[in-house]
C-alpha positions in Angstrom: -71.7 216.7 45.9 -74.3 218.8 44.2 -72.2 222.0 44.7 -69.0 220.4 43.3 -70.6 219.8 39.9 -71.0 223.6 39.5 -67.4 224.2 40.6 -65.7 223.4 37.4 -64.2 226.5 36.0 -63.4 226.7 32.3 -60.1 228.5 31.8 -59.6 228.3 28.1 -61.0 226.6 24.9 -58.9 226.2 21.8 -59.5 224.8 18.3 -56.6 222.4 17.5 -56.1 221.6 13.8 -53.9 218.8 12.6 -50.2 219.8 13.0 -49.3 218.9 9.4 -51.3 219.2 6.1 -54.0 216.6 5.7 -56.1 215.5 2.7 -58.9 217.8 1.7 -61.9 215.9 0.5 -65.4 214.7 1.3 -65.6 211.3 3.1 -68.8 209.5 2.5 -70.2 207.7 5.5 -72.2 204.5 5.1 -76.0 204.0 5.6 -75.2 202.2 8.9 -73.0 205.2 10.2 -75.9 207.6 9.2 -78.5 205.9 11.4 -80.3 208.3 13.8 -79.5 206.1 16.7 -75.8 206.5 16.1 -75.8 210.3 16.0 -74.7 210.7 19.5 -71.3 211.3 21.2 -69.3 208.6 23.0 -68.1 210.4 26.1 -65.2 208.9 28.1 -64.0 210.2 31.5 -60.5 209.1 32.6 -59.4 210.0 36.1 -55.6 210.1 36.9 -54.1 210.0 40.3 -52.6 213.0 42.1 -49.2 214.0 41.0 -47.1 214.5 44.1 -44.1 216.4 42.9 -42.9 219.9 43.5 -41.2 220.1 40.1 -44.2 219.0 38.1 -45.3 221.7 35.7 -49.0 221.7 35.0 -48.7 224.3 32.2 -46.0 222.4 30.4 -48.0 219.1 30.7 -51.1 220.8 29.2 -49.0 222.2 26.4 -47.6 218.8 25.6 -51.1 217.2 25.5 -52.4 220.0 23.2 -49.4 219.6 20.8 -49.9 215.8 20.8 -53.6 216.2 19.9 -52.6 218.2 16.8 -50.1 215.5 15.8 -52.5 212.6 16.4 -55.1 214.3 14.2 -52.8 214.0 11.2 -53.4 210.2 10.5 -56.9 210.6 12.1 -57.7 213.7 10.1 -61.5 213.0 9.7 -61.8 213.6 13.5 -60.9 217.2 12.8 -63.6 217.5 10.1 -67.3 218.4 10.2 -70.3 216.2 9.5 -73.2 217.1 7.3 -76.0 215.3 5.4 -75.4 214.6 1.8 -77.4 216.8 -0.7 -79.7 213.9 -1.5 -80.2 213.0 2.2 -79.2 209.4 1.5 -76.6 209.4 4.3 -74.0 211.5 6.1 -70.5 212.7 5.0 -67.5 214.3 6.6 -66.0 217.5 5.2 -62.3 217.0 5.7 -60.6 220.4 5.6 -58.6 220.3 8.8 -61.1 222.4 10.7 -59.8 221.0 14.1 -60.9 219.4 17.4 -61.8 221.4 20.5 -59.4 221.4 23.5 -60.7 222.7 26.8 -58.6 223.5 29.9 -60.4 223.7 33.3 -60.0 223.4 37.0 -62.4 221.8 39.5 -63.0 221.2 43.3 -63.5 217.5 42.6 -60.9 215.1 44.2 -59.8 211.8 42.8 -61.7 209.9 45.5 -65.0 211.5 44.4 -64.9 209.2 41.4 -64.6 205.9 43.3 -68.4 205.5 43.2 -70.9 206.2 40.6 -72.4 209.8 40.4 -75.5 210.4 42.4 -77.3 211.8 39.4 -76.5 211.4 35.7 -75.3 214.9 35.0 -73.1 215.3 38.1 -69.9 215.1 36.0 -71.3 216.9 32.9 -69.0 219.9 33.2 -65.9 217.7 33.0 -66.7 217.6 29.3 -68.3 221.0 29.1 -69.0 221.1 25.4 -71.8 218.6 24.9 -72.4 217.9 21.2 -76.0 217.0 20.9 -76.3 217.5 17.1 -73.1 216.9 15.1 -74.9 218.2 12.0 -75.0 221.8 13.3 -71.3 222.3 12.5 -70.1 221.0 15.8 -66.7 219.4 16.2 -66.4 215.6 15.8 -63.9 215.4 18.7 -63.8 217.3 22.0 -61.1 216.9 24.6 -61.1 218.5 28.1 -58.3 218.4 30.6 -59.4 219.3 34.1 -57.0 219.7 37.1 -58.6 218.4 40.2 -58.4 219.9 43.7 -56.0 217.3 45.0 -53.6 217.5 42.0 -55.3 214.7 40.1 -56.4 215.0 36.5 -59.7 214.3 34.7 -59.6 213.9 31.0 -62.9 213.9 29.2 -63.1 212.9 25.5 -66.1 213.1 23.2 -66.2 211.3 19.8 -69.1 211.5 17.3 -70.2 207.9 17.0 -71.2 208.2 13.4 -67.5 208.8 12.5 -65.8 206.6 15.1 -66.8 203.6 17.1 -65.4 202.4 20.5 -62.6 200.3 19.1 -61.5 203.1 16.7 -61.7 205.7 19.4 -59.4 203.9 21.8 -56.9 203.3 18.9 -56.8 207.1 18.5 -56.5 207.7 22.3 -53.6 205.3 22.6 -51.8 207.2 19.8 -52.7 210.5 21.3 -51.4 209.4 24.7 -48.1 208.0 23.4 -47.4 211.2 21.6 -48.1 213.1 24.9 -45.7 210.9 26.9 -42.9 210.9 24.4 -43.2 207.2 23.4 -43.7 208.1 19.7 -41.8 210.5 17.5 -43.0 212.4 14.5 -41.3 209.9 12.2 -43.0 207.0 14.0 -46.3 208.7 13.6 -45.9 208.9 9.8 -45.1 205.2 9.7 -48.1 204.3 11.9 -49.2 200.7 11.7 -51.9 199.7 11.4 -53.0 202.9 9.6 -56.5 204.1 10.2 -59.0 202.9 7.5 -61.6 205.4 6.3 -63.3 203.3 3.7 -66.8 203.6 5.2 -68.4 203.2 1.8 -67.6 199.5 1.9 -70.7 199.2 4.1 -73.0 200.3 1.4 -74.9 197.8 -0.8 -73.2 198.9 -4.0 -69.8 197.9 -2.5 -71.0 194.4 -2.1 -71.5 194.2 -5.9 -68.0 195.4 -6.5 -66.1 193.5 -3.8 -66.2 190.1 -2.2 -68.5 190.6 0.9 -65.8 188.8 3.0 -63.5 191.8 2.4 -65.9 194.1 4.1 -66.7 191.6 6.8 -63.0 191.1 7.8 -62.5 194.9 7.9 -65.4 195.4 10.2 -65.2 192.5 12.7 -62.1 190.4 12.2 -62.3 188.8 15.5 -66.1 188.2 15.4 -66.2 185.0 13.4 -69.9 184.5 13.9 -70.6 187.7 11.9 -70.5 186.0 8.5 -70.9 187.4 4.9 -74.7 186.7 4.8 -75.4 188.4 8.1 -73.5 191.6 7.2 -75.1 191.8 3.7 -78.6 191.4 5.2 -78.0 194.1 7.8 -76.6 196.6 5.2 -79.4 196.0 2.7 -82.0 196.3 5.5 -80.6 199.6 6.8 -80.1 201.0 3.3 -83.7 200.3 2.3 -85.2 201.8 5.5 -82.8 204.8 5.6 -81.8 206.8 8.6 -85.2 206.5 10.2 -84.5 202.8 11.0 -84.4 203.5 14.7 -84.8 200.6 17.1 -87.7 200.9 19.6 -86.0 201.6 22.9 -89.1 200.9 25.0 -88.4 198.0 27.4 -84.9 197.6 26.0 -81.7 197.5 28.1 -78.6 198.4 26.0 -75.4 196.9 27.2 -72.1 198.6 26.2 -68.8 196.8 26.7 -66.0 199.1 27.7 -64.0 196.8 29.9 -62.1 195.2 26.9 -61.5 198.4 24.9 -58.2 199.2 26.7 -59.2 202.5 28.2 -57.5 201.6 31.5 -54.1 201.6 29.7 -54.3 205.1 28.2 -51.2 206.9 29.7 -50.5 210.5 28.9 -47.3 210.4 30.9 -48.7 210.6 34.4 -49.5 206.9 34.8 -52.6 204.9 34.0 -56.1 206.1 35.0 -57.4 204.9 38.3 -61.0 205.3 37.2 -62.6 204.9 33.8 -66.2 205.6 33.0 -68.7 207.7 31.0 -69.2 211.4 31.6 -73.0 210.8 31.9 -74.8 207.5 32.3 -78.4 208.0 31.2 -79.0 205.4 28.4 -77.0 202.3 28.9 -75.7 199.7 31.2 -71.9 200.0 30.8 -69.3 197.4 31.7 -66.1 199.1 32.9 -62.6 198.0 33.7 -61.3 198.0 37.3 -58.0 199.5 38.1 -55.3 196.9 38.8 -57.9 194.0 38.6 -57.7 192.8 35.0 -60.2 189.9 35.6 -62.8 192.1 37.2 -65.5 194.5 35.8 -67.5 197.3 37.2 -71.1 197.8 36.1 -72.5 201.3 35.8 -76.3 201.6 35.4 -78.6 204.6 35.5 -81.8 203.9 37.4 -84.9 206.2 37.7 -85.0 207.9 41.1 -88.3 206.3 41.9 -86.7 202.8 41.4 -83.5 203.3 43.3 -84.7 201.8 46.6 -86.1 198.7 44.9 -83.0 198.3 42.8 -80.8 198.4 45.9 -83.0 195.8 47.6 -82.7 193.5 44.7 -78.9 193.9 44.5 -78.6 193.3 48.3 -80.8 190.2 48.1 -78.4 188.6 45.6 -75.6 188.8 48.2 
């Protein structure tokens, strides 16, 4: 498998702006969004089955997906912006001028079956999202999409979102709109009447907002379904983060970070070629990720990166559980 990772050929990279005019302004991000530990990219990898049809036109499909991306960026226009630090370094902000997202077209010698198991090393699938955004403050795009045709006719779609602009729930809301525009389920008129509309009021998470609004207003916008996150808790977190600034980074030593992807709805993202048969991260080097299982809604798959020196011990422990 080591040679397959290098056999991803980039055919074309394009900058895709919103298809219609979008607001031009500066969107202030909150102190929470601006934390150093959130300045990374959420990277999804969706694997679609082989398309067994002599009349399927790969070029036409790629063109539809590219066009749909531009249309989806209209209501989600901050994803086509660029992130920078505010002049006073208090937090980050998004320059919204319709700069565009990056769309990459590629081909690979991977087959769909190569993704049934976890990669042998964390960067094995790296080139399936070739543009790795390591520092969004250097003028890099907030959103990167790569469509890679696999050797057996399957498709790999890699998507990278800057976490300081978009969280997991918001990213999948965007992906569902993007996919529905690709497969023809939504028209341009439907897009303009999109409900619920994306909310870009990140300043509600700043302490000054709590003086101007009822804290419950912000709480309900953030975690409507999380009843245990009450007003007092949200206010304490916001005040604590704001006082400590962006350097308020949790100590990662001895900490296992769990990330729940199995309930996001990634397994339902259909670009017009069916639902993905595999869902996971492009690279797994920081977290233990809970993933959905194709056609098994009550099951989850756990992907965990383990240091090479600990692999044998880890396998022994897992085997002992059985």
